[in-house]
N, CA and C atoms of all chains as a GROMACS GRO file, in nm:
protein
  615
    1UNK      N    1  11.233  11.540   9.207
    1UNK     CA    2  11.152  11.461   9.270
    1UNK      C    3  11.175  11.486   9.403
    2UNK      N    4  11.308  11.542   9.492
    2UNK     CA    5  11.297  11.559   9.630
    2UNK      C    6  11.259  11.630   9.631
    3UNK      N    7  11.230  11.753   9.564
    3UNK     CA    8  11.206  11.899   9.580
    3UNK      C    9  11.052  11.867   9.615
    4UNK      N   10  10.989  11.815   9.529
    4UNK     CA   11  10.801  11.776   9.601
    4UNK      C   12  10.817  11.719   9.688
    5UNK      N   13  10.896  11.592   9.696
    5UNK     CA   14  10.844  11.532   9.844
    5UNK      C   15  10.899  11.604   9.976
    6UNK      N   16  10.959  11.675   9.930
    6UNK     CA   17  11.005  11.756  10.062
    6UNK      C   18  10.922  11.862  10.057
    7UNK      N   19  10.836  11.894   9.968
    7UNK     CA   20  10.756  11.997   9.982
    7UNK      C   21  10.603  11.958   9.979
    8UNK      N   22  10.633  11.804  10.032
    8UNK     CA   23  10.479  11.727  10.097
    8UNK      C   24  10.497  11.610  10.181
    9UNK      N   25  10.594  11.698  10.306
    9UNK     CA   26  10.651  11.586  10.392
    9UNK      C   27  10.553  11.494  10.400
   10UNK      N   28  10.398  11.534  10.410
   10UNK     CA   29  10.296  11.406  10.514
   10UNK      C   30  10.250  11.351  10.407
   11UNK      N   31  10.253  11.373  10.288
   11UNK     CA   32  10.146  11.312  10.186
   11UNK      C   33  10.195  11.154  10.214
   12UNK      N   34  10.092  11.091  10.192
   12UNK     CA   35  10.090  10.953  10.198
   12UNK      C   36  10.118  10.873  10.046
   13UNK      N   37  10.262  10.875  10.011
   13UNK     CA   38  10.305  10.872   9.894
   13UNK      C   39  10.438  10.712   9.883
   14UNK      N   40  10.443  10.660   9.827
   14UNK     CA   41  10.553  10.558   9.804
   14UNK      C   42  10.616  10.590   9.652
   15UNK      N   43  10.709  10.596   9.702
   15UNK     CA   44  10.785  10.655   9.527
   15UNK      C   45  10.919  10.516   9.500
   16UNK      N   46  10.898  10.428   9.366
   16UNK     CA   47  10.985  10.368   9.352
   16UNK      C   48  11.068  10.413   9.258
   17UNK      N   49  11.176  10.415   9.258
   17UNK     CA   50  11.275  10.461   9.181
   17UNK      C   51  11.376  10.368   9.111
   18UNK      N   52  11.307  10.395   8.983
   18UNK     CA   53  11.389  10.288   8.902
   18UNK      C   54  11.531  10.337   8.800
   19UNK      N   55  11.638  10.276   8.850
   19UNK     CA   56  11.718  10.358   8.742
   19UNK      C   57  11.722  10.204   8.634
   20UNK      N   58  11.753  10.257   8.508
   20UNK     CA   59  11.802  10.172   8.439
   20UNK      C   60  11.879  10.251   8.304
   21UNK      N   61  11.955  10.203   8.276
   21UNK     CA   62  12.098  10.215   8.192
   21UNK      C   63  12.044  10.251   8.049
   22UNK      N   64  12.081  10.370   8.027
   22UNK     CA   65  12.007  10.431   7.880
   22UNK      C   66  12.123  10.492   7.841
   23UNK      N   67  12.196  10.559   7.906
   23UNK     CA   68  12.281  10.655   7.864
   23UNK      C   69  12.399  10.591   7.819
   24UNK      N   70  12.518  10.580   7.703
   24UNK     CA   71  12.619  10.497   7.717
   24UNK      C   72  12.779  10.554   7.861
   25UNK      N   73  12.717  10.659   7.920
   25UNK     CA   74  12.814  10.661   8.055
   25UNK      C   75  12.745  10.531   8.190
   26UNK      N   76  12.610  10.518   8.146
   26UNK     CA   77  12.533  10.404   8.247
   26UNK      C   78  12.582  10.290   8.292
   27UNK      N   79  12.716  10.249   8.236
   27UNK     CA   80  12.759  10.130   8.291
   27UNK      C   81  12.763  10.083   8.406
   28UNK      N   82  12.732  10.123   8.512
   28UNK     CA   83  12.737  10.036   8.639
   28UNK      C   84  12.574  10.104   8.732
   29UNK      N   85  12.550  10.071   8.817
   29UNK     CA   86  12.425  10.107   8.908
   29UNK      C   87  12.452  10.213   8.983
   30UNK      N   88  12.323  10.301   8.996
   30UNK     CA   89  12.327  10.432   9.043
   30UNK      C   90  12.420  10.448   9.152
   31UNK      N   91  12.516  10.507   9.134
   31UNK     CA   92  12.634  10.552   9.269
   31UNK      C   93  12.538  10.604   9.345
   32UNK      N   94  12.635  10.621   9.479
   32UNK     CA   95  12.579  10.675   9.630
   32UNK      C   96  12.530  10.835   9.599
   33UNK      N   97  12.620  10.878   9.523
   33UNK     CA   98  12.543  11.063   9.495
   33UNK      C   99  12.450  11.027   9.419
   34UNK      N  100  12.436  10.978   9.296
   34UNK     CA  101  12.304  10.942   9.241
   34UNK      C  102  12.184  10.910   9.357
   35UNK      N  103  12.189  10.814   9.438
   35UNK     CA  104  12.080  10.764   9.457
   35UNK      C  105  12.047  10.824   9.606
   36UNK      N  106  12.170  11.003   9.668
   36UNK     CA  107  12.153  11.047   9.719
   36UNK      C  108  12.036  11.166   9.680
   37UNK      N  109  12.039  11.171   9.542
   37UNK     CA  110  11.984  11.293   9.532
   37UNK      C  111  11.824  11.277   9.539
   38UNK      N  112  11.757  11.143   9.553
   38UNK     CA  113  11.622  11.153   9.577
   38UNK      C  114  11.651  11.111   9.762
   39UNK      N  115  11.653  11.169   9.866
   39UNK     CA  116  11.689  11.109  10.013
   39UNK      C  117  11.575  11.098  10.100
   40UNK      N  118  11.446  11.064  10.052
   40UNK     CA  119  11.327  11.103  10.107
   40UNK      C  120  11.301  10.999  10.174
   41UNK      N  121  11.252  10.941  10.244
   41UNK     CA  122  11.272  10.784  10.359
   41UNK      C  123  11.116  10.740  10.273
   42UNK      N  124  11.008  10.788  10.195
   42UNK     CA  125  10.925  10.708  10.116
   42UNK      C  126  10.958  10.655  10.018
   43UNK      N  127  11.120  10.686   9.987
   43UNK     CA  128  11.123  10.642   9.884
   43UNK      C  129  11.227  10.466   9.849
   44UNK      N  130  11.215  10.404   9.744
   44UNK     CA  131  11.266  10.302   9.713
   44UNK      C  132  11.338  10.268   9.620
   45UNK      N  133  11.474  10.253   9.574
   45UNK     CA  134  11.553  10.237   9.480
   45UNK      C  135  11.537  10.126   9.438
   46UNK      N  136  11.552  10.126   9.288
   46UNK     CA  137  11.615   9.999   9.223
   46UNK      C  138  11.696   9.967   9.117
   47UNK      N  139  11.814   9.913   9.036
   47UNK     CA  140  11.850   9.914   8.962
   47UNK      C  141  11.821   9.768   8.837
   48UNK      N  142  11.778   9.848   8.699
   48UNK     CA  143  11.698   9.755   8.615
   48UNK      C  144  11.800   9.748   8.508
   49UNK      N  145  11.903   9.686   8.525
   49UNK     CA  146  11.958   9.657   8.366
   49UNK      C  147  11.903   9.621   8.274
   50UNK      N  148  11.796   9.524   8.290
   50UNK     CA  149  11.736   9.443   8.112
   50UNK      C  150  11.608   9.504   8.140
   51UNK      N  151  11.576   9.650   8.176
   51UNK     CA  152  11.455   9.720   8.132
   51UNK      C  153  11.334   9.648   8.174
   52UNK      N  154  11.320   9.590   8.266
   52UNK     CA  155  11.207   9.480   8.325
   52UNK      C  156  11.106   9.586   8.350
   53UNK      N  157  11.144   9.678   8.434
   53UNK     CA  158  10.999   9.792   8.491
   53UNK      C  159  10.939   9.873   8.328
   54UNK      N  160  11.050   9.897   8.266
   54UNK     CA  161  11.018  10.005   8.140
   54UNK      C  162  10.912   9.882   8.036
   55UNK      N  163  10.998   9.792   8.048
   55UNK     CA  164  10.948   9.716   7.934
   55UNK      C  165  10.808   9.656   7.948
   56UNK      N  166  10.734   9.636   8.100
   56UNK     CA  167  10.605   9.639   8.172
   56UNK      C  168  10.555   9.715   8.204
   57UNK      N  169  10.575   9.865   8.204
   57UNK     CA  170  10.478   9.951   8.223
   57UNK      C  171  10.458   9.977   8.056
   58UNK      N  172  10.540   9.983   7.937
   58UNK     CA  173  10.482   9.981   7.842
   58UNK      C  174  10.394   9.899   7.716
   59UNK      N  175  10.416   9.763   7.811
   59UNK     CA  176  10.303   9.671   7.773
   59UNK      C  177  10.192   9.681   7.814
   60UNK      N  178  10.181   9.713   7.905
   60UNK     CA  179  10.059   9.734   7.969
   60UNK      C  180  10.022   9.857   8.009
   61UNK      N  181   9.994   9.939   7.864
   61UNK     CA  182   9.970  10.108   7.894
   61UNK      C  183   9.811  10.056   7.824
   62UNK      N  184   9.702  10.086   7.852
   62UNK     CA  185   9.628  10.065   7.799
   62UNK      C  186   9.516  10.200   7.814
   63UNK      N  187   9.389  10.242   7.773
   63UNK     CA  188   9.308  10.337   7.793
   63UNK      C  189   9.226  10.277   7.923
   64UNK      N  190   9.204  10.375   8.035
   64UNK     CA  191   9.205  10.516   7.989
   64UNK      C  192   9.318  10.606   8.046
   65UNK      N  193   9.409  10.499   8.095
   65UNK     CA  194   9.577  10.583   8.097
   65UNK      C  195   9.576  10.684   8.030
   66UNK      N  196   9.590  10.789   8.049
   66UNK     CA  197   9.666  10.849   7.950
   66UNK      C  198   9.735  10.864   7.881
   67UNK      N  199   9.831  10.898   7.742
   67UNK     CA  200   9.890  10.845   7.670
   67UNK      C  201  10.020  10.959   7.675
   68UNK      N  202  10.147  10.871   7.699
   68UNK     CA  203  10.272  10.972   7.727
   68UNK      C  204  10.306  11.008   7.618
   69UNK      N  205  10.343  11.190   7.616
   69UNK     CA  206  10.450  11.246   7.509
   69UNK      C  207  10.573  11.306   7.475
   70UNK      N  208  10.610  11.184   7.560
   70UNK     CA  209  10.772  11.139   7.579
   70UNK      C  210  10.835  11.033   7.552
   71UNK      N  211  10.947  11.061   7.614
   71UNK     CA  212  11.042  10.947   7.759
   71UNK      C  213  11.063  10.808   7.669
   72UNK      N  214  11.080  10.810   7.511
   72UNK     CA  215  11.142  10.686   7.454
   72UNK      C  216  11.277  10.705   7.416
   73UNK      N  217  11.356  10.592   7.454
   73UNK     CA  218  11.484  10.619   7.373
   73UNK      C  219  11.500  10.425   7.314
   74UNK      N  220  11.480  10.489   7.217
   74UNK     CA  221  11.548  10.285   7.102
   74UNK      C  222  11.426  10.202   7.191
   75UNK      N  223  11.334  10.294   7.184
   75UNK     CA  224  11.216  10.182   7.268
   75UNK      C  225  11.177  10.143   7.362
   76UNK      N  226  11.303  10.167   7.476
   76UNK     CA  227  11.256  10.176   7.595
   76UNK      C  228  11.229  10.307   7.632
   77UNK      N  229  11.106  10.293   7.732
   77UNK     CA  230  11.021  10.388   7.833
   77UNK      C  231  11.140  10.462   7.934
   78UNK      N  232  11.175  10.570   7.988
   78UNK     CA  233  11.274  10.665   8.053
   78UNK      C  234  11.239  10.795   8.080
   79UNK      N  235  11.318  10.863   8.173
   79UNK     CA  236  11.260  10.996   8.221
   79UNK      C  237  11.081  10.994   8.221
   80UNK      N  238  11.026  10.933   8.312
   80UNK     CA  239  10.918  10.940   8.286
   80UNK      C  240  10.832  10.880   8.441
   81UNK      N  241  10.726  10.972   8.457
   81UNK     CA  242  10.691  10.920   8.610
   81UNK      C  243  10.544  10.840   8.548
   82UNK      N  244  10.504  10.733   8.619
   82UNK     CA  245  10.359  10.700   8.617
   82UNK      C  246  10.305  10.670   8.747
   83UNK      N  247  10.161  10.750   8.770
   83UNK     CA  248  10.128  10.779   8.987
   83UNK      C  249  10.034  10.660   8.937
   84UNK      N  250  10.036  10.585   9.048
   84UNK     CA  251   9.887  10.505   9.087
   84UNK      C  252   9.761  10.518   9.208
   85UNK      N  253   9.664  10.577   9.196
   85UNK     CA  254   9.591  10.626   9.281
   85UNK      C  255   9.630  10.491   9.391
   86UNK      N  256   9.558  10.528   9.486
   86UNK     CA  257   9.559  10.482   9.632
   86UNK      C  258   9.417  10.342   9.622
   87UNK      N  259   9.475  10.244   9.635
   87UNK     CA  260   9.382  10.136   9.625
   87UNK      C  261   9.406  10.026   9.492
   88UNK      N  262   9.505  10.116   9.420
   88UNK     CA  263   9.529  10.047   9.258
   88UNK      C  264   9.589   9.902   9.268
   89UNK      N  265   9.583   9.817   9.244
   89UNK     CA  266   9.672   9.673   9.274
   89UNK      C  267   9.696   9.611   9.116
   90UNK      N  268   9.809   9.587   9.138
   90UNK     CA  269   9.914   9.521   9.058
   90UNK      C  270   9.928   9.400   9.011
   91UNK      N  271   9.851   9.311   8.951
   91UNK     CA  272   9.791   9.187   8.958
   91UNK      C  273   9.930   9.142   8.826
   92UNK      N  274   9.851   9.014   8.747
   92UNK     CA  275   9.910   9.029   8.633
   92UNK      C  276   9.978   9.134   8.515
   93UNK      N  277   9.854   9.249   8.568
   93UNK     CA  278   9.895   9.366   8.486
   93UNK      C  279   9.912   9.471   8.582
   94UNK      N  280  10.019   9.557   8.533
   94UNK     CA  281  10.002   9.687   8.582
   94UNK      C  282   9.836   9.791   8.573
   95UNK      N  283   9.806   9.882   8.697
   95UNK     CA  284   9.661   9.915   8.700
   95UNK      C  285   9.720  10.043   8.603
   96UNK      N  286   9.586  10.086   8.584
   96UNK     CA  287   9.617  10.190   8.503
   96UNK      C  288   9.669  10.344   8.586
   97UNK      N  289   9.756  10.400   8.542
   97UNK     CA  290   9.794  10.471   8.620
   97UNK      C  291   9.729  10.625   8.547
   98UNK      N  292   9.735  10.694   8.653
   98UNK     CA  293   9.610  10.868   8.650
   98UNK      C  294   9.739  10.951   8.603
   99UNK      N  295   9.828  10.922   8.625
   99UNK     CA  296   9.936  11.047   8.528
   99UNK      C  297  10.041  10.921   8.434
  100UNK      N  298  10.087  10.957   8.372
  100UNK     CA  299  10.181  10.843   8.265
  100UNK      C  300  10.277  10.951   8.189
  101UNK      N  301  10.349  10.996   8.226
  101UNK     CA  302  10.440  11.130   8.134
  101UNK      C  303  10.535  11.160   8.195
  102UNK      N  304  10.641  11.251   8.150
  102UNK     CA  305  10.795  11.332   8.171
  102UNK      C  306  10.805  11.390   8.063
  103UNK      N  307  10.916  11.472   8.075
  103UNK     CA  308  11.001  11.420   8.143
  103UNK      C  309  10.967  11.444   8.292
  104UNK      N  310  11.061  11.415   8.382
  104UNK     CA  311  11.012  11.447   8.500
  104UNK      C  312  10.979  11.564   8.562
  105UNK      N  313  11.103  11.674   8.538
  105UNK     CA  314  11.063  11.776   8.546
  105UNK      C  315  10.981  11.841   8.503
  106UNK      N  316  10.898  11.823   8.386
  106UNK     CA  317  10.779  11.888   8.264
  106UNK      C  318  10.645  11.846   8.357
  107UNK      N  319  10.634  11.727   8.474
  107UNK     CA  320  10.528  11.729   8.501
  107UNK      C  321  10.537  11.747   8.643
  108UNK      N  322  10.616  11.812   8.689
  108UNK     CA  323  10.585  11.890   8.854
  108UNK      C  324  10.485  11.926   8.865
  109UNK      N  325  10.396  11.996   8.874
  109UNK     CA  326  10.277  12.030   8.857
  109UNK      C  327  10.150  11.905   8.922
  110UNK      N  328  10.154  11.805   8.754
  110UNK     CA  329  10.078  11.711   8.808
  110UNK      C  330  10.101  11.613   8.869
  111UNK      N  331  10.258  11.586   8.887
  111UNK     CA  332  10.264  11.506   9.030
  111UNK      C  333  10.204  11.586   9.118
  112UNK      N  334  10.248  11.717   9.180
  112UNK     CA  335  10.202  11.785   9.308
  112UNK      C  336  10.023  11.768   9.316
  113UNK      N  337   9.972  11.753   9.208
  113UNK     CA  338   9.827  11.761   9.230
  113UNK      C  339   9.765  11.600   9.252
  114UNK      N  340   9.829  11.518   9.183
  114UNK     CA  341   9.804  11.364   9.200
  114UNK      C  342   9.883  11.300   9.401
  115UNK      N  343   9.961  11.430   9.440
  115UNK     CA  344   9.976  11.392   9.547
  115UNK      C  345   9.892  11.402   9.662
  116UNK      N  346   9.810  11.555   9.606
  116UNK     CA  347   9.739  11.645   9.676
  116UNK      C  348   9.565  11.560   9.658
  117UNK      N  349   9.564  11.506   9.559
  117UNK     CA  350   9.422  11.454   9.562
  117UNK      C  351   9.326  11.408   9.683
  118UNK      N  352   9.222  11.443   9.745
  118UNK     CA  353   9.201  11.366   9.848
  118UNK      C  354   9.146  11.191   9.761
  119UNK      N  355   9.193  11.094   9.827
  119UNK     CA  356   9.078  10.974   9.816
  119UNK      C  357   8.948  10.932   9.753
  120UNK      N  358   8.837  11.044   9.801
  120UNK     CA  359   8.753  11.045   9.733
  120UNK      C  360   8.725  11.125   9.569
  121UNK      N  361   8.828  11.198   9.555
  121UNK     CA  362   8.827  11.210   9.405
  121UNK      C  363   8.833  11.129   9.368
  122UNK      N  364   9.014  11.061   9.375
  122UNK     CA  365   9.049  10.963   9.320
  122UNK      C  366   8.918  10.872   9.277
  123UNK      N  367   8.804  10.799   9.386
  123UNK     CA  368   8.751  10.739   9.379
  123UNK      C  369   8.594  10.747   9.242
  124UNK      N  370   8.600  10.888   9.270
  124UNK     CA  371   8.495  10.945   9.170
  124UNK      C  372   8.583  10.909   9.070
  125UNK      N  373   8.721  10.990   9.010
  125UNK     CA  374   8.791  10.970   8.930
  125UNK      C  375   8.766  10.849   8.846
  126UNK      N  376   8.791  10.731   8.937
  126UNK     CA  377   8.828  10.590   8.860
  126UNK      C  378   8.646  10.557   8.847
  127UNK      N  379   8.530  10.615   8.890
  127UNK     CA  380   8.446  10.525   8.894
  127UNK      C  381   8.396  10.574   8.779
  128UNK      N  382   8.415  10.767   8.728
  128UNK     CA  383   8.387  10.793   8.563
  128UNK      C  384   8.431  10.788   8.480
  129UNK      N  385   8.570  10.698   8.467
  129UNK     CA  386   8.634  10.697   8.407
  129UNK      C  387   8.599  10.547   8.298
  130UNK      N  388   8.502  10.457   8.343
  130UNK     CA  389   8.464  10.345   8.323
  130UNK      C  390   8.354  10.387   8.216
  131UNK      N  391   8.345  10.468   8.165
  131UNK     CA  392   8.226  10.546   8.103
  131UNK      C  393   8.291  10.642   7.971
  132UNK      N  394   8.204  10.573   7.839
  132UNK     CA  395   8.282  10.686   7.746
  132UNK      C  396   8.263  10.834   7.786
  133UNK      N  397   8.352  10.912   7.720
  133UNK     CA  398   8.327  11.030   7.682
  133UNK      C  399   8.208  11.104   7.589
  134UNK      N  400   8.106  11.185   7.713
  134UNK     CA  401   8.002  11.258   7.682
  134UNK      C  402   8.071  11.311   7.529
  135UNK      N  403   7.978  11.276   7.373
  135UNK     CA  404   8.009  11.364   7.254
  135UNK      C  405   7.931  11.510   7.300
  136UNK      N  406   8.024  11.602   7.173
  136UNK     CA  407   8.025  11.752   7.216
  136UNK      C  408   7.898  11.730   7.136
  137UNK      N  409   7.800  11.853   7.198
  137UNK     CA  410   7.644  11.878   7.058
  137UNK      C  411   7.725  11.966   6.976
  138UNK      N  412  16.293  12.356  10.043
  138UNK     CA  413  16.181  12.327  10.176
  138UNK      C  414  16.014  12.370  10.199
  139UNK      N  415  16.017  12.469  10.113
  139UNK     CA  416  15.880  12.531  10.078
  139UNK      C  417  15.792  12.484   9.984
  140UNK      N  418  15.884  12.450   9.883
  140UNK     CA  419  15.847  12.331   9.763
  140UNK      C  420  15.772  12.226   9.814
  141UNK      N  421  15.864  12.137   9.878
  141UNK     CA  422  15.805  12.025   9.963
  141UNK      C  423  15.729  12.012  10.028
  142UNK      N  424  15.702  12.147  10.087
  142UNK     CA  425  15.560  12.087  10.138
  142UNK      C  426  15.439  12.191  10.048
  143UNK      N  427  15.485  12.244   9.978
  143UNK     CA  428  15.349  12.233   9.948
  143UNK      C  429  15.288  12.156   9.796
  144UNK      N  430  15.444  12.041   9.771
  144UNK     CA  431  15.391  11.880   9.735
  144UNK      C  432  15.282  11.845   9.795
  145UNK      N  433  15.341  11.825   9.963
  145UNK     CA  434  15.326  11.746  10.017
  145UNK      C  435  15.119  11.839  10.033
  146UNK      N  436  15.088  11.908  10.025
  146UNK     CA  437  14.942  11.980  10.035
  146UNK      C  438  14.831  11.940   9.938
  147UNK      N  439  14.942  11.939   9.853
  147UNK     CA  440  14.867  11.980   9.732
  147UNK      C  441  14.822  11.802   9.709
  148UNK      N  442  14.905  11.688   9.706
  148UNK     CA  443  14.926  11.535   9.752
  148UNK      C  444  14.787  11.488   9.870
  149UNK      N  445  14.786  11.566   9.943
  149UNK     CA  446  14.670  11.546  10.041
  149UNK      C  447  14.539  11.636   9.976
  150UNK      N  448  14.533  11.692   9.915
  150UNK     CA  449  14.423  11.740   9.858
  150UNK      C  450  14.338  11.658   9.760
  151UNK      N  451  14.498  11.594   9.660
  151UNK     CA  452  14.449  11.503   9.548
  151UNK      C  453  14.424  11.384   9.642
  152UNK      N  454  14.434  11.385   9.718
  152UNK     CA  455  14.368  11.179   9.779
  152UNK      C  456  14.233  11.217   9.861
  153UNK      N  457  14.275  11.328   9.929
  153UNK     CA  458  14.112  11.357   9.973
  153UNK      C  459  13.992  11.362   9.897
  154UNK      N  460  14.020  11.402   9.772
  154UNK     CA  461  13.913  11.420   9.696
  154UNK      C  462  13.878  11.295   9.631
  155UNK      N  463  14.027  11.214   9.618
  155UNK     CA  464  13.990  11.080   9.568
  155UNK      C  465  13.876  11.031   9.640
  156UNK      N  466  13.944  10.979   9.778
  156UNK     CA  467  13.866  10.951   9.886
  156UNK      C  468  13.708  10.988   9.865
  157UNK      N  469  13.679  11.096   9.836
  157UNK     CA  470  13.569  11.147   9.814
  157UNK      C  471  13.522  11.111   9.729
  158UNK      N  472  13.552  11.078   9.608
  158UNK     CA  473  13.469  11.050   9.474
  158UNK      C  474  13.439  10.929   9.480
  159UNK      N  475  13.530  10.848   9.525
  159UNK     CA  476  13.512  10.663   9.584
  159UNK      C  477  13.415  10.658   9.611
  160UNK      N  478  13.373  10.773   9.759
  160UNK     CA  479  13.270  10.757   9.813
  160UNK      C  480  13.125  10.784   9.737
  161UNK      N  481  13.159  10.878   9.620
  161UNK     CA  482  13.038  10.917   9.626
  161UNK      C  483  12.978  10.844   9.504
  162UNK      N  484  13.113  10.788   9.412
  162UNK     CA  485  13.083  10.794   9.262
  162UNK      C  486  13.110  10.602   9.292
  163UNK      N  487  13.213  10.594   9.384
  163UNK     CA  488  13.263  10.409   9.370
  163UNK      C  489  13.137  10.296   9.443
  164UNK      N  490  13.068  10.354   9.514
  164UNK     CA  491  12.961  10.313   9.606
  164UNK      C  492  12.804  10.304   9.572
  165UNK      N  493  12.711  10.217   9.661
  165UNK     CA  494  12.582  10.238   9.606
  165UNK      C  495  12.550  10.211   9.700
  166UNK      N  496  12.530  10.319   9.791
  166UNK     CA  497  12.431  10.348   9.911
  166UNK      C  498  12.362  10.394   9.918
  167UNK      N  499  12.228  10.322   9.944
  167UNK     CA  500  12.116  10.437   9.954
  167UNK      C  501  12.065  10.508  10.128
  168UNK      N  502  12.042  10.584  10.068
  168UNK     CA  503  12.000  10.711  10.170
  168UNK      C  504  11.971  10.676  10.306
  169UNK      N  505  11.989  10.721  10.385
  169UNK     CA  506  11.943  10.707  10.557
  169UNK      C  507  11.849  10.670  10.533
  170UNK      N  508  11.742  10.598  10.622
  170UNK     CA  509  11.605  10.563  10.604
  170UNK      C  510  11.519  10.473  10.481
  171UNK      N  511  11.622  10.447  10.340
  171UNK     CA  512  11.557  10.385  10.280
  171UNK      C  513  11.661  10.202  10.268
  172UNK      N  514  11.556  10.151  10.216
  172UNK     CA  515  11.662  10.022  10.231
  172UNK      C  516  11.748  10.020  10.104
  173UNK      N  517  11.853   9.909  10.103
  173UNK     CA  518  11.905   9.869  10.022
  173UNK      C  519  11.914   9.918   9.856
  174UNK      N  520  11.966   9.994   9.774
  174UNK     CA  521  11.957   9.925   9.623
  174UNK      C  522  11.954   9.799   9.625
  175UNK      N  523  11.782   9.785   9.565
  175UNK     CA  524  11.737   9.626   9.482
  175UNK      C  525  11.816   9.571   9.352
  176UNK      N  526  11.862   9.514   9.270
  176UNK     CA  527  11.907   9.490   9.207
  176UNK      C  528  11.811   9.383   9.083
  177UNK      N  529  11.710   9.433   9.012
  177UNK     CA  530  11.594   9.367   8.897
  177UNK      C  531  11.645   9.264   8.910
  178UNK      N  532  11.606   9.148   8.845
  178UNK     CA  533  11.643   9.071   8.750
  178UNK      C  534  11.505   8.933   8.738
  179UNK      N  535  11.451   8.876   8.688
  179UNK     CA  536  11.368   8.821   8.628
  179UNK      C  537  11.289   8.750   8.813
  180UNK      N  538  11.418   8.727   8.876
  180UNK     CA  539  11.367   8.654   8.977
  180UNK      C  540  11.306   8.794   9.116
  181UNK      N  541  11.379   8.847   9.081
  181UNK     CA  542  11.347   8.954   9.233
  181UNK      C  543  11.208   9.051   9.178
  182UNK      N  544  11.180   9.067   9.040
  182UNK     CA  545  11.092   9.217   8.997
  182UNK      C  546  10.961   9.220   9.081
  183UNK      N  547  10.953   9.021   9.121
  183UNK     CA  548  10.859   9.008   9.275
  183UNK      C  549  10.832   9.125   9.357
  184UNK      N  550  11.005   9.131   9.376
  184UNK     CA  551  11.021   9.254   9.533
  184UNK      C  552  10.934   9.384   9.495
  185UNK      N  553  10.927   9.440   9.360
  185UNK     CA  554  10.880   9.559   9.342
  185UNK      C  555  10.714   9.539   9.362
  186UNK      N  556  10.680   9.417   9.285
  186UNK     CA  557  10.544   9.466   9.293
  186UNK      C  558  10.471   9.492   9.438
  187UNK      N  559  10.566   9.345   9.534
  187UNK     CA  560  10.506   9.330   9.627
  187UNK      C  561  10.498   9.458   9.728
  188UNK      N  562  10.630   9.505   9.705
  188UNK     CA  563  10.639   9.668   9.752
  188UNK      C  564  10.540   9.783   9.696
  189UNK      N  565  10.473   9.746   9.613
  189UNK     CA  566  10.419   9.852   9.542
  189UNK      C  567  10.240   9.760   9.634
  190UNK      N  568  10.199   9.660   9.626
  190UNK     CA  569  10.046   9.621   9.690
  190UNK      C  570  10.080   9.644   9.785
  191UNK      N  571  10.184   9.647   9.853
  191UNK     CA  572  10.199   9.653  10.005
  191UNK      C  573  10.190   9.800  10.058
  192UNK      N  574  10.169   9.868   9.955
  192UNK     CA  575  10.133  10.054   9.987
  192UNK      C  576  10.023  10.060   9.938
  193UNK      N  577   9.926  10.008   9.944
  193UNK     CA  578   9.777  10.046   9.918
  193UNK      C  579   9.733  10.165   9.960
  194UNK      N  580   9.785  10.222  10.058
  194UNK     CA  581   9.715  10.317  10.130
  194UNK      C  582   9.766  10.434  10.101
  195UNK      N  583   9.911  10.439   9.985
  195UNK     CA  584   9.955  10.584   9.940
  195UNK      C  585   9.900  10.562   9.783
  196UNK      N  586   9.948  10.712   9.744
  196UNK     CA  587   9.969  10.686   9.603
  196UNK      C  588  10.111  10.636   9.611
  197UNK      N  589  10.115  10.583   9.472
  197UNK     CA  590  10.231  10.536   9.428
  197UNK      C  591  10.321  10.602   9.284
  198UNK      N  592  10.431  10.587   9.281
  198UNK     CA  593  10.464  10.681   9.175
  198UNK      C  594  10.623  10.576   9.149
  199UNK      N  595  10.624  10.560   9.031
  199UNK     CA  596  10.701  10.445   8.933
  199UNK      C  597  10.766  10.546   8.911
  200UNK      N  598  10.927  10.572   8.902
  200UNK     CA  599  11.041  10.699   8.794
  200UNK      C  600  11.097  10.654   8.752
  201UNK      N  601  11.149  10.623   8.653
  201UNK     CA  602  11.254  10.572   8.529
  201UNK      C  603  11.326  10.668   8.510
  202UNK      N  604  11.444  10.648   8.585
  202UNK     CA  605  11.578  10.742   8.578
  202UNK      C  606  11.665  10.685   8.480
  203UNK      N  607  11.772  10.748   8.472
  203UNK     CA  608  11.889  10.698   8.422
  203UNK      C  609  11.996  10.741   8.526
  204UNK      N  610  12.126  10.699   8.537
  204UNK     CA  611  12.178  10.716   8.701
  204UNK      C  612  12.306  10.852   8.620
  205UNK      N  613  12.354  10.840   8.513
  205UNK     CA  614  12.421  10.982   8.546
  205UNK      C  615  12.286  11.043   8.446
   0.00000   0.00000   0.00000
């Protein structure tokens, strides 16, 4: 994640890094060392011992959001990135993500595409996503 | 005397390593330019939502990670 942000220093992005205890060694909040793995000023870091964010993300999954292909351990989402376009609002439910997958290291190119997509292209995609897919002839 | 000096050097190295480990792994300090780590609970989840909605002009990424 840090290398992606470093590669796009001017991208208008905000990264919410949510650390959660998944492995047996995760018995305390992220260390200074772990937090400095993502040093970019556009990042905000959280410690979520009760998996509230993961549970909210799981509960609010819905079409046309793409389905994740991984990232579940004992029913808890982790090592996953959810990307939301400009203008998306989190009301009583999370908005629909344009990317919802992991492991993070494997979706690097998709994250980069999301960061560089123009606002007009994103708006057009959100508009067309409201319609059912065209059937194949 | 030479043995004593080498023990002092070894002790200094061990102490320096311990201090470095304590700084890196025993504390929870955010990188420069970022606010402090937020501990989420039922009462503070809204801080994440507020931050999310407050950055509407940006692409927002939520990344779920394990600390170790």
